[in-house]
C-alpha positions in Angstrom: 13.2 5.3 15.5 11.2 8.1 13.7 11.7 9.6 10.4 10.0 12.1 8.2 10.2 12.3 4.5 8.6 15.2 2.7 6.4 14.1 -0.2 4.6 16.0 -2.9 2.2 13.4 -4.1 -0.2 14.6 -6.8 -3.0 12.7 -8.2 -6.8 12.6 -8.5 -8.8 12.8 -5.2 -9.5 9.0 -5.7 -5.8 8.2 -6.1 -4.9 10.2 -3.1 -7.5 8.4 -1.0 -6.1 5.1 -2.1 -2.5 6.1 -1.4 -3.4 7.3 2.1 -5.0 3.9 2.7 -1.9 2.2 1.5 0.3 4.4 3.7 -1.7 3.3 6.8 -1.1 -0.5 6.2 1.3 -1.4 9.0 4.6 -3.1 8.4 4.1 -6.9 8.3 0.5 -6.7 7.4 -1.4 -6.9 4.1 -4.8 -5.7 2.8 -6.8 -6.8 -0.2 -7.9 -4.4 -3.0 -11.5 -5.0 -1.8 -10.5 -4.0 1.8 -8.9 -0.8 0.5 -12.0 0.0 -1.6 -14.3 -0.5 1.5 -11.9 1.6 3.7 -12.1 4.6 1.3 -15.9 4.2 1.0 -15.9 3.0 -2.7 -16.7 -0.7 -2.1 -17.4 -1.4 -5.8 -14.2 0.3 -7.0 -11.9 -2.7 -6.5 -10.3 -2.5 -10.0 -9.9 1.3 -9.7 -8.1 0.7 -6.4 -5.8 -1.6 -8.3 -5.2 1.1 -11.0 -4.4 3.7 -8.4 -2.1 1.2 -6.6 -0.3 0.7 -9.9 0.1 4.5 -10.4 1.7 4.9 -7.0 4.8 7.1 -7.6 6.7 6.2 -4.4 6.3 2.4 -4.0 8.3 1.8 -0.9 7.2 4.8 1.1 3.6 4.3 0.1 3.7 0.5 0.5 1.7 -0.8 -2.5 3.5 -4.2 -2.1 1.3 -4.8 0.9 -1.8 -5.2 -1.2 -2.8 -8.7 -2.2 -5.8 -10.4 -3.8 -8.9 -11.2 -1.9 -7.7 -14.8 -1.5 -4.3 -13.7 -0.2 -2.6 -14.4 -3.5 0.2 -12.1 -4.6 -0.9 -10.0 -7.5 0.8 -7.5 -9.8 3.6 -5.2 -8.7 5.5 -2.7 -10.8 8.8 -4.2 -9.5 7.7 -7.7 -10.4 6.2 -10.4 -8.3 9.6 -11.8 -7.1 10.4 -8.3 -5.7 6.9 -8.1 -4.0 7.4 -11.6 -2.5 10.9 -10.6 -1.3 9.6 -7.3 0.3 6.7 -9.1 2.0 9.1 -11.9 3.3 11.3 -9.2 4.7 8.3 -8.0 6.7 7.3 -11.5 7.8 4.5 -12.1 5.4 4.3 -15.5 3.6 4.4 -16.0 -0.1 0.6 -16.5 0.0 0.2 -13.0 1.3 -0.8 -14.2 4.8 0.7 -12.6 7.8 3.2 -14.7 9.9 4.2 -14.2 13.5 7.2 -12.0 13.1 8.9 -10.8 16.4 11.2 -8.6 14.3 8.4 -6.2 13.4 9.5 -2.7 12.5 10.1 -0.2 15.3 9.8 2.7 12.8 6.9 5.0 13.5 5.3 6.9 10.8 2.6 9.5 10.5 -0.9 8.0 10.1 -1.7 9.9 6.9 0.1 11.6 4.0 -0.2 15.3 3.3 -1.3 15.3 -0.3 -3.1 17.4 -2.8 -5.2 16.8 -5.8 -3.6 17.3 -9.2 -4.3 20.7 -10.5 -4.4 20.8 -14.3 -2.2 23.4 -15.9 
């Protein structure tokens, strides 16, 4: 199954880079804040990645619930940790944030990046 959903995400260039990295995390997988920071080539900006993750305006489409602590622990989520745990369990990820073997992985295909633009001050 394929779907498209037009999004008009606006944020700083850094936020957009983080949100694109979040968007590329596959269903049933997790990444740490540090991994995201390295992926977007700001390896020391782990806390800033967390802040951008928290500012994500479309939490299910840009799956910020798939980001965990470096030790695999579930960390903050705007919808609350019980919701994050539930979403990850739905995708076959354990409550420790570690991936489980899940034969029911999503058959939904998405684009590999978001079309975004940096926020233009008025």
